[in-house]
C-alpha positions, 0 to 999 in steps of 0.5 A, a space after each residue: 043225056 047229051 049226045 053228038 047228034 043232039 049237039 049237032 042238031 042244036 048248032 054247037 060248034 067244035 073248039 076253034 083254033 084260038 081257043 085254049 088247049 088243054 095242058 098235058 099231064 106231061 106239061 103239068 109235071 114238067 113245070 114243077 119238075 124243071 124248077 126242082 131240077 134247076 134247084 138241085 143241079 150238080 155244080 158240074 151241070 148246066 141246063 139250057 132250054 132253047 124254047 122256054 115254052 117247050 119244057 119237054 126238050 133241053 140241052 144238059 151240058 156237063 163239065 166233069 171236074 174230076 176223073 178221066 173226062 175232067 176238062 171236057 164239055 159234054 152236051 146231052 139232048 133230053 127229050 120228054 115224051 108225051 107218055 112221061 112219067 110212065 116212060 123215061 125221057 129220051 137222051 142222046 149225047 151230042 158230043 163225041 166221047 170215048 166212054 163204056 156207057 155212051 156209044 160213039 153215035 150218042 146212045 146212052 146206057 144208064 139203068 134209070 133210062 131203061 123201061 125194063 132194067 135187069 138190075 131193077 134200077 130202071 125207070 119208074 113213075 116215081 123218078 124225076 128229071 133231077 134223077 136223070 141229071 144226076 145219073 148222067 153226071 154220075 157217068 163221068 165219075 162212077 166207073 164201078 163196073 161195065 158188065 153190061 157196057 154199050 160201047 164194048 170196045 171202050 169197056 174192054 180198053 179200060 179193062 185192058 189198059 187204063 193209061 191207054 184208055 185215059 189217053 184216048 179219052 183225052 184225045 177225044 176231049 181235045 178233038 170234040 169236047 174242049 171247053 
């Protein structure tokens, strides 16, 4: 049996910095998932990798073509942690927006991004990046219910006065999200 002490006695040297490093499970998954995601992007989405060697960090830009946010340009930073696919990607909205499920500081409320979700639609290792993209895109078209909103003020505004809500959304687009 080879032991550390035997290796040290035999003069075995540890790996050098110029030797290739092992590829993480996350990075192996991302090679395939990024290709699949790019092949299945909604027509209203665009993905940009600032560094094509770092597939774990990218910008998703959504250009809604219908609904309250139509005409806007919304950027999301997607960062995939080393523990992916056991844990979901971290997503923040880099564009200021008036939305019940997106906080004014960029936090995003989307069931599939939650490790533990009360609606059982949260993250699971079977989910993929394309699911995240489609989920984020749906935030701009599906206004089904806001029983658990992140931006309570925006949700109450929507319930109280849809026209005033729409007007405030348009103001935010003009100020922060114009194409």
